[in-house]
N, C-alpha and C positions, 0 to 999 in steps of 0.2 A: 420606349416609342416614339416614335418622331412626330413634331407638331406641324400640321397644315401651315403654310402661308398665305393663303388664300385670301385674306382676313383686311378689311378696309376701316384700319382703325381709327383714322377721323373721324369716319362717318357716326360710329358705334359708339364715341368716349367726346364729349365734350364737357364734363365736370371738372374743377379740381377744388376740394374741400377745403386743403392749404398751401399757404402762399407765404414763402419767405421772403421781407421784402428788404431784407438787409437791416433795415431798425427795428422792425414786430415783425411777429406773427401774427397772422390775420385766419383768421378760421370761420369756415361756413357754419353760421349757429343753424343749425341742427335741430334745436328745439323749435323755431319758427317755418321749416318748410311744412309746406310746399307756399305756403301764400304772403312769406315774406322772406327775400333773398339778403339778409342782413351779415356781416362779416363782423366778428371780436378782436380786437384786438389784441394781444397779448403783449406786455412788453417786460414780465419777469418771470422764473417761472412759477415763482406759487400761481400767477393768473393764468399761464399753461394746466397744474395742474390743476386749481381747481375749473377750467374748462374740462378736462377732462372727467372728472367727478361728476359735472351737471351734465354731462352728456352734448355739450355744443358741438364737442368731437368725438363721434365713434364709430365705434368696427376695430380689431384686434389692428389690423397693419395703419390704422390711422394712428390709432392710439399713439404706439410705439414711433411713429413716422414727428407726431407732437412733441413727444418728450423727448425725442432727440434734441430739437430745436428749441425746448426748456432748459436742456443742459445747456446750450449757447446763450441764451438766454441770463441763466444764474451767472456763466462766466465775466458775464461785465461790470459784475461787484467785486469779481476778486483779482487781487494785485499776486503773484507766483511768479517766481525764478523758472519753472519748466513743468511738466505736468504732472510729474508725480507728488508735489507741492499744494499743486491746482487744486489734483484731486481729494488730498483731507481736506481743503479747505471746501470743496465742493459737496461734502461727501451728504451733509444735512438734507441742500437740497433735489440730493438726487433718491433722499429716502422719502422725502416728500413726494415725491414725482411717483416713485414706485409704490406709493400707501394711495392713490388715487382711483385706482381700479385694479386689486388684485388678481382675479381670472384671469385675464389677459395675458400670456405668456409672453406676447411680444413686447409688452410695455419693458419687464425686466428684460427680455433682449436684446433688447435696444440701446437701454443703459449700460448694460455687460459691453455693448461695441462702446458706446462710448466712455468708457473706463478701461477699456484695454488701451484704445488710444491716447488716454491722457497717460497710463502709466509708464510713456512710451513717448511722449511728446518730448520736444525741446523748447527753449525761448518762444517758440512760437504755435504752444500749443492751444490758443484759441483761434488761431485758423484751422489749427487739426482738427477740431472739434467740426468747425462748422462742414470743412470738404467731411468728413465722417457724418454727419447728419445730412447732407446733401445727398452721400454715395446711396444711404438707407432710403431715399424717397425713391433714386434715379433704380434703383436694386428693386426694390418693390413694384414699379410699372412697369420691366421689364420678365419680372416675375409673373407679373398677372395674364397679360397677356401670351406667356407661353403657355401658364396653365390650363389659359380659355381655349387652346388648342386643344391639348390635351383632351381634357374635358369632352369639349366637345365632341373626339372622333368615337366617343363609347355612345351618342346618342344616335340610334338611328332614325332614318330621313322621317318626316312625318310626326314626332312624337310631341306630346305635352306634356309639358315640365312644371312643378311646383315648387316654389322658394318661399325661404321666411327671412324674417328679419331684413335685415338691410347690408348688403354682400357688394355693390358695386362701387362708382367711383366715390360714391360719398364716403366709404368707409376704409379708405387705400388711397394711395397715392394715386390711382386710374384705373379705369377696366372694369377693375373689380377683381374679386373673387368668382363666388357661385355666380355673381352677376356677369363675368366675365366670360362664362361659361356659356351663357346664353347671349348675350353678345355673340360671343364666335358660332355658336349655333345658330342664332337667325343671321347672321352674316352667308355662313353658308348650306343656310335651308336646311337644316337636319330638322330646328324647331319650326314646329308648324302652329301652339300652341303655349302663353306663360298665363301661368295665374301665379297671386303673392297673396297668401296667407296675411293677414290685418298686424297681425305681432300685439297684442294686447302686452303689458297698459302703455306702454309708450308711443304703439301702432308706427312703428317703424318702417312696415310694410306699407300701409294705410299712407301715410305721410311721403315718405323717401323715395320705395322701393318702384313702386308705380308710376311717381313723377318724374324718376330718372331715366325709367324708363322709355315716358313719356318723352324726355327731352332729347330722346334718341331715336325718337318716329320705330318706337316698341309698340307692339298694343298687347295691353296688359290688361286680367280680369283679375280684378280685387275679387277674392274672399272671405267671409269671415272664419278666424279661426276654427272652428267647431265644424263647419260643413266640408275639414279636408278628407276625414272620411269616406264621406258621403260622394265625394270629386269623384277619387280615386276609383271610388265603388262603379261610376258611371264609364269608366274607360277612358277617362278625356285625358289621366296623368300616364308616362311611362317613368319618367324619372324624380325624385322628389332632391335637390340640388341648394346643398348650405353649406355656409361657411363652418367657422371654428373659431373659438376663441384657444384652444389648448385642446391637444393631442398625444393620450396619453405613449407610454410606448409598449401598449398590445393593439392600440387603434383605437379602444376609448376615446370620445369626442364631447366635452366641452362647447356649448354653442347656447341658443337665448333659448329662454324659457318655452318651452311648447315645441323643440326639434324631439326630442325623445318621444314623445305621443305620434308624429310625425312617420320617427323610423318603425314603431308597432307597426302601425296600420300600413305602411307600405311593405311589410312583410305579409301580411296579411293579404294584401292583395294582389301581390306578385308585380309592384312597383319596386324600380330599382332606386336604392337609396344612394347620395353623393355628398361627398364632403371634401368642400377645396378651400384649400388654405396653402400659404406660404410656408416654408421650411420650418421658417421662422417657430411656428406654431408650434410645433413638433416640440416635445419635451420629454427627452428619453429618459431622464431623471425622476419623471411619473412614472411606477409600473402600471397602474391604472387606476380608473375614477372615483374611485373611491379616496384616494388621498386628492383630489381636486379641492382648494376651496372655493363655495359657493357662494357671490356675492348677495350679502340679502340687503335691495333696499327701503328706504320708506315705505311702512305700509299704505301710508298716505297716499301714494301715487295709486293705488287700487280702488281710492273714494270716488273718482269723478273721472268725466274726459273735458279736456280744455277746457280745464278749470272750472268748469261747471260739476256741483256735487251731485250723486247718484245712490249713495250709501245711506241709509240712515246714521244720525249718529253713537258712540257705542257700540259699534261692529267692530269686531277684530280683523284683520284683515293678514298673510302671510305674500310674501311678494321675495321668493328668488329672484334673480335675474338669468340663473344659465339652469340648465341642468346636464346630464350624459348620456349618449347615447352611447350604449356596447359599441365592442368592436364587431360583434357579429350580425349584428344586423346592418351595418355598414358593407357595400356593393364593392364601393370602389373610393379610396383618398385620392386622392389628386394634389399632388406638391408639382416647385418647376422644376424639380428633381424627377419627376417619372410618377406611374400611376400604379398605384398600389390596388389589385383587386383582393376582396375578401381579406380583409387586413390582419393579421394575427403576429404575434411576440417575434416570431423568425421573422418572419416579410417586413415589419416594421425594424426588426435590427441589422437587416440587408441592405435597406434602403437608406440609414439613419445615425447605422453606429460609428462609433467614433472611432 
């Protein structure tokens, strides 16, 4: 499928969450948005790992990009004659970065790229690492723009769409994955209405998605997560469009908690369901969703909103960050390599087999 090119990218892409200054990695602190726009300076790889774990930077592609720059920072503390020697010395830092968020496959993918570069690098291995980190970010932006056009091409003009969590420029190098499709769909006048779920407990939809769309002049309507099924029943939504943190060999997809129930509701109401993610999110070594490690975060994140406790003392809480949507509930997976309709083991192998 060829992607349309009639998209004014500059008009719909104003935010950059990751900035390499040459001395430090500046990360837009997404915990403080939308009311405070502030950057956190990371000068060591451990600073980057801590920022990833604390959700200062979030979104699978952005995590991978940040981790790559974390390796560049770690390299500043190492003396080595060549890349292979440096790799042995850097391995502890690489392991700490990898452990910061276990579900997002982009993190391990980006670190694997940095390892491969080191394995063959000569005495200029530090420059090779910096070049590779820059390439990861540049490739992500180009992939997002291509995916946006591909995904928008599936949407009939006049459609309403619902998205979950944040999958835009804040979660990537720019333009976004699922939000990239929404941006492209708005530019091509295919999308008439945009709805965003609030995304408890960190409220990425409420704090980030609708704010980000507002910066681009796109009107979006916020809904409570629990209102999604009723919204679909009204006929206002024709597509649910989400991102992914890991896509398995059979099309099963891990994404922000709450995605699975959206897919179930969408199938019941005849609403199409689209997953948008770069090919780096596809993990053909993981056969299906049962093999995905689901990150569990502090139950205390459920005890309040914005620092104000809303739950009585002594109450237990369960706080998985992701869930897995079975491939049979997904109508389309969109990557920069193309569109897979009704994903299956066979169609995934055809697109991503090595």
